[in-house]
Each structure stands twice: as structure tokens, then as C-alpha cells.
N, C-alpha and C positions, 0 to 999 in steps of 0.2 A: 265837534265836526268828525264824523268817522269816515272811512274811505270811501262810501258810497256816497256821501253828500261833497266830498271833496271831487270825487270822480264828475258828479254832475255839474258841478261849478268849473271844472276844467273843461267838460263837453261845451258847456254854454260859452265859454270864453273861444273855444276854438270855432264855434258857430258864428259869433261875433267877428272873429278875424275874418273868416272866409266872406263875411259879408263886406267888409271894410276892403278887403283885397278885389273883391268883385268891381267897386267903385273906381278902382284905379284905371284908368283909361289906357289901353293897349294899342289903339289903332285901329281897332276892329270894332264893329256896331255890337252894341249889347244893350238891352233894355235896362239893365240894372245901372248904366249910366245916368239916366234921367228919370228912372221910376220912383226915386224917393225924394225928388227936387219938390220943395214947397212951393204952393203956387196959390196967390190970392183968387178965391173964388167963392162965389156965394157967402159974402161977408165973413170969410174964414179962410185959415189956411188949410190947403189939403194937398196931398201928395199927387205928383202925375199920374200914377197907376190907379188912383182913385177916381180920377176924370178921365180916362181915357185907355184906349187900347194901344200897347205899344209892341212894334213888330220890327224885325230886321231882315226885309226882304234881300239885301245884298251884303256883303262884307263891310262896307264902309258907309252904309245908310241907315238910319232909324226913321221909321215912321211912327207918327204920333197920331191917331185919330181920335178926337173928342166925341165924346157920346152927344154932349150939348155943344152945338157948332158956334154958340154965342161966347164961348170962353176960349177960343183959339186964341185970341190977342193976350189973355193973361198967362195962358200956359207959355208962349214965346217970350213974354216979359220974365216970367218966372225963370226959365232958362238961362236967358241973358243975366240975370240978377244972380245966379248960381254961381257965375264966375268960374266954370269948369272948361273954358274955351271952346265952348259949343255953341253955334247959333242956330235957332231954327228958322225956316223959311215957310209961310205959308203957301200952300199949294192946293186951292181950292178947299176942300173940307180937312184936309190934311197938313201936319206939320212935319216937312222932310229936314232931317238934319243928315248933312255929310259930315263924315268924319274925316277931318283932314289926317295925312299920313305925318306920324311923329318924326321930329328930327332926332338925330342922334343926342343932341343936347337934352332934348325934353324927354327922350327915354331915360337917360340917365338921370334927370330929376325925378321921375317918376319912380324909378329903383330906389334912388336915395330916400324917398316918401315911404316907400314899402319896407325897408328896412329900418326907419323908425317907428313904423305900426307894429313890424314882428318884435322888435324891443321891446315895445308896450305890454305886447301879450306874452313874453318871457317873463318880464317882471311880474305880470299879474299870476303866471302859473306858479313862480316861486313865492309870491306872496300867499297864494292859496296852501302851498305845501308848509310854510312857515306856521301859518293859522292851525293846519292840522297838527303839526308837531307840538305846538303849544298844547292843543287839546289832549293829545296823547300824554303829556308831561303831566298837565293837571289831573288827568285820569288816573295816572300811576301814584301822584302824590295824595290823591283822596282814597287810594286803596281799590278802586273799581277794576284797576288790571294791575298785574303783576309785572315785574321789570323785564321779564323773558316776553311778555305779551307786548311790552311796549316796543321793544326792541325788534321783535317780528313784525309788528304793524308798521314802524318806522321804515324797515325795509321795503315793505310792500308800497307804502307811501313814495320812498325815493324811485320804485320800479315806474308807478303811476306817473310820477312826475316827468321821468325820462322819456316815457311814453308820449307824452303830450307836447315836451320841447322838441322831439322828432317831428311830432305832427306838424308844428309851427314850421321847423325847418323844411318839411317836404312841401307844404303849401307856398313858403317863400320862393323856394328853386323852382316850383313849377312857375310861379306868377313873373319871376326873374327870365325864365324861359320865354315865356309869352311876350313879355316885354322887348325882349331883345331880337324877336322875330321881326323881319321886316317884309 
């Protein structure tokens, strides 16, 4: 594993982290809260975003407009089964979800959940650094790079690691700030 592949894998980890953080509820309406929920439709499991248009016309309202009106009840059922604390109400051809305000206890639960997610990605970045270091060590032992080259690349790898750990921290602080807003 060279530094470029380590960087790509770390970029991928940060992208996944941002996706996971977007799904943590903040008391504000966001399409990402429901877009990836799996719903039984057409004899298979599909995501809500594949079945409907999702909009947020107000800060605390999500509107889901299914392209096929015959699957409205399937979408409402899928959202209820997802157990994310949201319930859809059928309003003609639309599904309306009102986001209830978060209690301080619920905010703290989400912050605790977020910190667990952040730690998972810290571990993943450290694991990628470890794998790259092992690769450098084996390259040195096989003679394809010199000891000085191994040391230089090791220092670059550490800087890369620190950069991505900082990116995780920044994303976490931003999400925590968002969760603490009332």
C-alpha cells in the first residue's frame, strides 16, 4: 500500500463518516434522515430515494412525494419499521413527516451515538496507517526501498494520518454543535 492508496482509503472513510453523521437526527428536517430507508415495493427492497422525491419545505417538515401513488402505505410502513423516531402521515398524494423537537436527553443520546461513530472511524484511520506502515516495512526488508526512504515515507504517512484524524474531529465538532442548537 503506497501513500496514494492510503490517502484514497482514508478519503473513502471520511466520506462514509459524513454520510453516517448526516443520518443522525438534529431536530431539523433533512432528506438524508429518510432517503436510505429500505421499503418493500415491487416485490423487492428499495430505498425511499428510489421511490419518491424528498423535500424539506420547512425546517421541521419532510415531504415525500412517491412517483407511484400505490406504494404510499409501503413507504409509511417502511419509515415506521426503521425505528428512527419518525412517523409519516399520508396527506393526499404526499407523505408528511413532522420532526418533533429534540429533548435535551435525546440530544445527549445522539451526541453519545455520534462519538461512538467518530471513534469507529478513528480506529479505521489508525488501522489504515498500520497497514501502510507494515507495507513500508516489508518493502524495506525486500530491498525495494532504503531505510531512509522508509523513514521519510513513514513521516509522510503520519502527517496523512494526523490530517484525517483532524478531519474526523472537525466533522464531529460541527455535528455536535448542530445537535446542541435548539
